C-alpha angles and dihedrals in degrees: 000000000000119000123246096265096050088052090054097040099082139103111301094048089091088057092052091048090048091050091049090053090060098047122091107278091220091056091049090049088056091049090050094046093051093045090050090049090053090046089059103036108028129066091222136348143180136215087262089064090052093045090053089061094053123093120254089252092052092049090050094050093045092049087072088063105041094176095050095091090049088057091054092049090047092055092046089052092048089051090054094244096116135018131203116253100184131272138305132187116269114244101203109103092227089058089064094214097302120161117261129187120266114215136197129193118246108235119196090336092306126111 
């Protein structure tokens, strides 16, 4: 079975990174800060959990760059801060039940 990074290191990552480069850096800093908080204090979390912590204005600005958050999560995974734990069903009605990544923080090198 491939490890977490090999699953993330595939075509499409460049697009997420590109999208992240166009989003407001302050918004991306907030995404990173909340994701890092969840990595420390939650057993598992999703992008929906992080989005819920953002302000309405941040969510609105980031909606113009839908892959920007994926770029942040990708870089956190590459840095060994979070690791993918599979998929869960999105709960937002507009997501229409699509699968979203479930994440877990990496603590002291253990998942």
